[in-house]
N, C-alpha and C positions, 0 to 999 in steps of 0.2 A: 240341425232336427232327427227328430227319428219319426220313419216311417213305422206307424200301426197297422198291420194288415188284421184283420178278424178270421178271412176263412180263404181255401186254396184258390176262388177262383179272383180276389183281388191279387193276391200273394202273382199268380200265374198270369196275368193282365199287367202287374207292375214288372216281370221281369222282363217282358218282351219287351218291353222300353230300353232295354239295355241290350237287347240278344245284338249283337255285330257281328255277323259270321256269312257267309255263301248259305244262301238257302236260307236266312231267316224267316222262319212263320211258314213258310210253303211245303200245305202237308203233301205234296210231290215232289219232292228237292231230295233226294239221293243222300247230296252233298252236305245240308242241313242234316237231314237223322244222324249221317255216319258223323260229324263234326260232335254234335249233341252226345250221340253215344258214346266215343272216343274220350268227348272229357267227362261224361260221367264216370267213367271205368278211372278216368284217372287220380278223378280226387275220392274217388273209393280207395283208389290206389294209396293215395295221402292218410287218408284215416285210419287204413291199418297201419301206413309204416309208424304215424305216430303212439298206436298202439300197442306196437313191436319197441320202440324205445323205452315205452314204459317198463315194459317186463324185460329190456336187458339193460339200462340204465338206472330207472330205479325200485330196481326188483318188486315191481309190480303192484307198484302204492301208487295208487293215481292220485296225482297233488290238482289242489284248484285248479293252478294254471295249466294244468292236463286237459280237466276241464274244460276252461276258456278255448287251448287252440283245439279241440275235439270241437267243443260247437262251433266253433269259426270252420270248422273244415265243414262239415254237417248241411252248414248254412248254401255254401260252394256245391254239395251233393242236390240240396232240394235245387238249388239254381239249376243244374242240368238237370232234374228228372222233370222240371218243370218246362223248362225246352224241350225234352223230347215229347212230352203228352203235346205243345202244340205244335212241334214236329207233325205227328199222328192226327193232330187233329180233335184233341179230346182234351175236356174241361180234368183238373186235379180231382174236383170233387166227384165226378163222375169214377173217377180211376179209384179212389180212397173206399167208395160206397161198394164200387163191387167189390174189392177187397178186404173189405169187414163183412161184406154176403158169403163168398168163398170159404172166409175165416169160421165163421158160424157156423156154416151148413157141414165143415171137416170138423167141427168141435161136436154137434151135435150127434153125428156119425163116429165118431168117438178115431178120426183118424187126422185128429191134427199132426201125431209126429209120422214119420216116417218119409217117404219118399215119393216123386211122380207129381206130374203137374194132375192129375184125372184121378185123384184120389176122394 
């Protein structure tokens, strides 16, 4: 049976049910925060590795199977992002909304491109 998630809060609530690691869900736990930060980094690395192999082994031609494998890895990345938000005591809807507001502001000010957090 496939679970349909309609929003980030529901997704986050569901991922918390599968979070089994030291300090899971405790926003004051460094062990929990470090676990999800390292997991996020590892999963992002797996995404990058699959993209690299498309360039190396498939001459940069992205096959449907590659898309499927990347989607699976992105799901793992999303799980860790969700759990990191939980560890920090934030909900994903708030994080997503704040990010869109930041991007809109940068777009309006003509500073989407460039570097630095405070542009």
